[in-house]
C-alpha positions as CSV (number, residue, x, y, z in Angstrom):
1,M,-60.6,5.7,120.9
2,S,-62.2,7.0,117.8
3,R,-64.8,5.1,115.9
4,I,-63.7,2.7,113.2
5,R,-65.4,3.5,109.9
6,P,-66.6,0.8,107.6
7,G,-63.9,-0.4,105.4
8,E,-61.1,0.8,107.6
9,P,-58.3,-1.7,108.3
10,W,-58.5,-3.2,111.8
11,G,-55.7,-5.2,113.6
12,E,-52.0,-5.3,113.3
13,P,-49.3,-8.0,113.0
14,A,-49.2,-10.3,116.1
15,A,-46.3,-9.4,118.4
16,G,-45.1,-12.8,119.6
17,D,-46.9,-15.4,121.6
18,P,-50.1,-14.6,123.5
19,D,-50.1,-14.1,127.2
20,L,-53.1,-16.5,127.7
21,E,-54.9,-19.2,125.8
22,V,-58.6,-19.5,126.4
23,H,-61.1,-22.3,125.4
24,G,-64.7,-22.1,125.5
25,G,-67.6,-19.6,125.1
26,D,-67.9,-15.9,125.4
27,A,-68.3,-16.0,129.2
28,D,-65.0,-18.0,129.5
29,L,-63.3,-15.3,127.4
30,A,-64.9,-12.5,129.5
31,A,-63.7,-14.2,132.7
32,A,-60.1,-14.3,131.4
33,V,-60.3,-10.6,130.3
34,A,-61.6,-9.6,133.8
35,A,-58.8,-11.4,135.5
36,A,-56.0,-10.1,133.2
37,P,-56.9,-6.7,131.7
38,G,-54.9,-5.8,128.7
39,A,-53.7,-9.4,128.0
40,R,-53.0,-10.7,124.6
41,I,-55.3,-13.8,124.3
42,R,-55.5,-16.7,121.8
43,F,-59.1,-17.9,121.9
44,E,-60.2,-21.3,120.8
45,P,-64.0,-20.8,120.7
46,D,-66.6,-23.5,121.1
47,A,-69.8,-23.6,119.0
48,T,-71.6,-21.1,121.2
49,S,-69.1,-18.2,120.9
50,D,-70.8,-15.2,119.3
51,I,-67.8,-12.9,119.5
52,A,-65.9,-15.5,117.5
53,R,-68.6,-15.2,114.8
54,A,-68.2,-11.5,114.8
55,V,-64.5,-11.6,114.0
56,G,-64.7,-14.7,111.8
57,L,-62.8,-16.9,114.1
58,V,-63.3,-20.7,113.6
59,A,-62.1,-23.3,116.1
60,G,-59.1,-25.2,114.8
61,A,-58.2,-22.5,112.1
62,P,-54.5,-22.0,111.5
63,P,-53.0,-18.8,113.0
64,R,-53.5,-15.7,110.9
65,G,-50.6,-13.8,112.5
66,V,-52.7,-10.8,113.4
67,E,-54.1,-9.3,116.6
68,L,-57.2,-7.2,117.2
69,A,-57.8,-4.6,119.9
70,M,-61.0,-5.6,121.4
71,D,-63.6,-3.6,123.4
72,V,-65.6,-4.8,126.4
73,L,-68.7,-3.8,128.3
74,R,-68.0,-3.3,132.0
75,L,-70.9,-3.3,134.4
76,D,-71.0,-1.5,137.7
77,T,-71.0,-4.8,139.5
78,G,-67.5,-5.5,138.1
79,E,-68.7,-8.1,135.5
80,V,-67.3,-8.0,132.1
81,A,-69.0,-8.8,128.7
82,V,-67.0,-9.3,125.5
83,N,-70.2,-9.5,123.4
84,M,-73.6,-8.5,124.6
85,I,-75.9,-7.7,127.5
86,V,-79.6,-8.2,127.2
87,V,-82.0,-6.6,129.7
88,G,-85.6,-8.0,129.7
89,R,-86.7,-10.6,127.2
90,A,-84.3,-11.6,124.4
91,P,-85.7,-10.3,121.0
92,E,-85.6,-13.9,119.4
93,A,-87.8,-15.1,122.3
94,L,-90.4,-12.4,122.1
95,R,-94.0,-13.7,121.9
96,P,-97.4,-11.9,121.7
97,W,-98.2,-12.4,125.3
98,H,-94.9,-10.8,126.7
99,R,-95.5,-7.4,128.2
100,P,-93.1,-4.4,128.5
101,H,-91.0,-3.5,131.5
102,D,-90.4,-0.1,132.9
103,L,-86.7,-0.1,132.3
104,G,-86.1,3.6,133.0
105,V,-85.3,4.4,129.3
106,E,-86.4,7.4,127.2
107,G,-89.7,6.7,125.5
108,G,-91.3,4.7,128.3
109,P,-91.7,1.0,129.0
110,A,-89.8,-1.5,126.6
111,L,-89.7,-5.3,126.0
112,S,-85.9,-5.4,126.0
113,V,-82.7,-3.4,125.8
114,V,-79.8,-4.9,124.0
115,I,-76.2,-3.4,124.7
116,A,-73.6,-4.8,122.4
117,V,-70.1,-4.4,121.2
118,G,-70.5,-7.6,119.2
119,Q,-73.0,-8.5,116.5
120,Y,-74.5,-12.0,117.2
121,H,-76.8,-13.4,119.9
122,H,-77.0,-17.2,120.1
123,G,-76.1,-17.2,116.3
124,V,-78.7,-14.6,115.4
125,D,-77.5,-11.3,113.7
126,L,-79.2,-9.2,116.3
127,V,-76.9,-6.1,116.0
128,P,-75.7,-5.9,112.3
129,R,-73.7,-2.7,112.9
130,G,-72.0,-4.1,116.0
131,H,-68.2,-3.8,115.9
132,P,-66.1,-5.0,118.8
133,G,-63.2,-2.7,118.1
134,D,-64.8,0.7,117.4
135,G,-64.9,2.0,121.1
136,R,-68.8,2.2,121.1
137,A,-71.8,0.1,122.2
138,E,-74.8,-0.3,120.0
139,V,-77.9,0.0,122.1
140,H,-81.3,-1.4,120.7
141,T,-84.5,-0.7,122.6
142,Y,-87.5,-2.9,121.6
143,R,-91.2,-1.8,121.8
144,V,-92.6,-4.1,119.0
145,P,-96.3,-4.6,119.1
146,P,-97.7,-8.2,119.7
147,G,-98.9,-8.6,116.1
148,Q,-95.5,-7.8,114.6
149,R,-93.3,-10.0,116.7
150,G,-93.5,-13.2,114.6
151,A,-92.4,-11.4,111.5
152,L,-89.6,-9.7,113.6
153,R,-88.3,-13.1,114.7
154,A,-88.2,-14.4,111.2
155,R,-86.0,-11.6,110.0
156,L,-83.5,-11.7,113.0
157,P,-81.2,-14.4,111.7
158,T,-80.3,-12.3,108.7
159,G,-80.2,-9.0,110.5
160,T,-83.0,-7.6,108.3
161,H,-85.2,-6.6,111.2
162,L,-83.7,-3.2,111.1
163,P,-84.6,-0.5,110.5
164,H,-87.9,-0.9,112.4
165,P,-90.2,1.8,113.8
166,A,-90.5,0.1,117.1
167,I,-86.8,-0.5,117.6
168,T,-84.9,2.5,118.8
169,T,-81.1,2.4,118.1
170,A,-78.2,4.4,119.4
171,S,-74.3,4.3,119.5
172,V,-73.0,5.2,123.0
173,R,-70.1,4.9,125.4
174,R,-72.2,4.4,128.5
175,V,-75.7,3.2,129.4
176,R,-77.6,3.7,132.6
177,L,-80.9,1.8,133.4
178,A,-83.2,2.2,136.4
179,A,-86.1,-0.2,136.2
180,G,-89.3,0.1,138.2
181,R,-88.6,-3.4,139.5
182,P,-85.9,-6.1,139.0
183,V,-85.9,-7.5,135.5
184,P,-84.0,-10.5,133.9
185,V,-80.4,-9.7,132.7
186,E,-78.2,-11.8,130.5
187,V,-74.4,-11.3,130.1
188,D,-72.6,-13.0,127.3
189,G,-75.4,-15.5,126.9
190,V,-75.5,-16.4,130.7
191,A,-78.5,-15.4,132.8
192,V,-77.2,-13.5,135.8
193,G,-80.5,-13.0,137.7
194,R,-82.6,-9.9,138.0
195,R,-81.3,-6.4,138.4
196,Q,-83.2,-3.1,139.0
197,T,-80.3,-0.8,138.1
198,L,-77.5,-1.2,135.6
199,D,-74.6,1.0,134.6
200,V,-72.5,-0.2,131.7
201,Q,-69.5,1.4,130.2
202,V,-67.4,0.6,127.1
203,E,-63.7,0.0,127.7
204,A,-62.0,0.3,124.4
205,G,-59.1,-1.9,123.6
206,A,-59.5,-3.8,126.9
207,Y,-57.7,-6.8,125.6
208,R,-56.0,-8.0,122.3
209,L,-57.3,-11.1,120.5
210,V,-54.5,-12.9,118.8
211,L,-55.7,-14.7,115.6
């Protein structure tokens, strides 16, 4: 799937009733997508859903009569993320005493790596260029010095933390990480334990969101 350019139309008229109706957060939507690849899904989000924020979906809103082809992140473990994966410390939680991890990324140790098809993380505009329908993942690698982390956190809600000389960004279809030791991993806002290796691929148009 080619990358959607800013301002390009996205979506098409809804073709009948959805295959599934899902209520809850991003992890609930991801579970439904994993169980029924390619399904047309009507999603009633709860207040935690960051992918709903990214597409402007509000709980209880009347149907718009459109459907969007949505990307997902598929981990080598078989897990699916509809929004974001965070490896290491979440950027909004960074404090001066946190130390970098050897995450096996170019440039050496990093505090965190964010892999996203969406834009928001716990309501924070973490990946302003994230687009869940462009067939790509945005990858941000954080190496912010201790003295700059407070100012960074203050800018995160509005997405004005970027560009930043200590945050490397890339747009990719696949990400491989090989850490020196197991590090915390979060998938769609849910902690899934510690992993030492991670292989993540973008699946473009993995499901259709009926709005």
